[in-house]
Phi, psi and omega in degrees: 000140178287107184298323181294318177297314179299319180296322178295318179293317180297320178297322178296315180299318182291337181275347186280133173282098195280147169263121175278108190274007173194108187237140166236018185299136174303136177285164187308314182292320178297322177296315181299328182290338182249349178289151001281150175272175174215183183302332187264342176259334178279075182231156174235238188286348176298338177304324181296316178287327174303309183288324178292324180292317184271342186069024182223153170289164178299322178299317179293320183295323182267359179298131181091352177281118184274336185223167175296329177298322176295318180294324177298322179299321177293311181298318181299322179299324178284317180300321180302332183264342190230012191290352179283339192281156182298325180302321179284320179299329173303315177298314182300317179299322178298313180297321183287317186283329190240339189231027165079007178290119181257348180271168180282339184224159171273128187225177175301332185276340187234350186299322185293320179295320178295317180300315180295323179293320178299313182297316182292318184290314184285349174283343180289121181300337180269359186294319183304310181295324182293310184291325176295320177298325178298335181284342178058060184257144168285310177192168173242130178278095190273130172289119182244122178290163176313131174072012181272169179238170178208159180266108184293347176294334182242332195230154166237137191275141164239119187278120177288136187236015179301328180299333178297338180274002181241024184282358168285350178269129185297322181296319179296317177299319182295321179298314180292319179299319179295319180294319184271350182058053178208164180259156177240100180251000182200168176294327176299321176298321179296315179302314180297321180295318179295319177296323178295317179296315179298319179294322178300313182287326175297319178297331178276354176119358177296146184244000181187177173236162182219143169237135172240038184290348179296343176287340187235351180198173179292150173286346182291115174238139180233153182300138176234132184285158182304318185298314180296313182296320180297318179296318180295314182294322179299323177295320180293328180297329181263013173088009178286144179273126178273147175286166179301315177297326179291320176299318179298320178300315180294319177297317178302318179300315180295319180300315179295323178295316179299318181296315180296316182292321177301317178298317180296327183266001183060040171258138176286142178254104179270136181224131174290128172225160173079240195313134180243175175269179181304133182068016180291153177273087190302314182298338179294340184260012178298120183297341177296339175298341185276355186306315178301322180291318181294318181292326183283346186228064183295340179270001180258135178267123182251129172254109184261123193276161163064027179058012181065010190301132012270015181261044187290325177292320179296316181291330174297320177289327174302311182291333176294319189255349179240102184290359175262015181248127169252140180265118184255120186269024176304140172075331197297328184295324179277347174283309180201113179292317181291320176299323177296314180300314181298316182295310182296323179302317179288317183300323182292346171271342189249318197251132175306136188300337183285353182246027173242123177259112196279348183206135169213124190288312177055039181229159184277336190244141177299330177298320180287330174298315181303313182286326177297321179296323177296320178295319180297312181299321180297314181295315181296318178298319177302312185293312184294320178297319179293321180295323178294316184288325194243331193242023171068020172276133180284154177296324178299317178293322179298315180294324176295321178297325175304309181297316182296309188291326186265348183211299193300316183299316180292320179302317182285315183298312185270000179064041182277148179272145180296000000 
């Protein structure tokens, strides 16, 4: 690879005021409530491999540890077995870039200094703003739960809607009814209530809605007629228990309603696809399950998350053939850097550049956002430099793709102001 070309592309990426297209970052007040952090609390997705390796939660694993030295012995045992994975390398990049780690690995000789640096740095009340500023972000598209708030200085809201799939439950209905100050006596009332909630958040600045239902059920949704859905909901209103297939029918009806309403309101519909958590039902998250929903809602813009991994080739073909699909690369760099390179390399042959969203942090801590962004820029620079050298892509087009993927596409899709 031409190092000079890669360096030019990387410099372009670092200069872009990036839009983080999927955020779970702690807001300033929430961060202040848990600071200072330490080596054992400043964790991201490596926690999943930590717990899977030990068969214990982090709380259970550290139970009985009287000192940080004791906790390091537990962590070191896991790192010794898992240090090859991207989730751990994400941590290392954080320690190296922000907390003074000069070695290639965390060891018995250096962990304590890193731990002390994390505690001292994160105790600084100005640290949150400083580390976020280092990321050079336009905004973060923050997942906001029902009735939640956000700090517009850092975030733009995407309203989470999984609770809408649980409205056959009386408690969920009561929560929504209380917030909207209205009663729900029919499925028509539910539709109006959901539209009212979406309009309320849109008026406050939200730019989209999101479902992550792939963690609990299949992404496959099929059309359900009004009569069937009304009958099912009416039974739930009088306290009857619905079967699992009946609940899925009612949920499918709501999903199609949300998609149609999002399109009418010009809200983006974000959907989790692909990567699952430990013991997840991976095939349930195959983005090809979404075809009936995509075909039924050509006027709705869908942002499909996480490169669909491991179905990245399939999701690339979705975006090739469905012009209402945007490919959102949230999370994927810390899942697999090489898988990301392979996926993006193929997509750039298939998908118009305006429909690729190049970065979404999907991490809890701004420090982890900083390192995830470094991984993203590295992967994108690798791919674009290779495409210029080998696949007849011009350097001018490569540099333009940097701007599109890291900023322009998201600004246009979500209707963000400069």
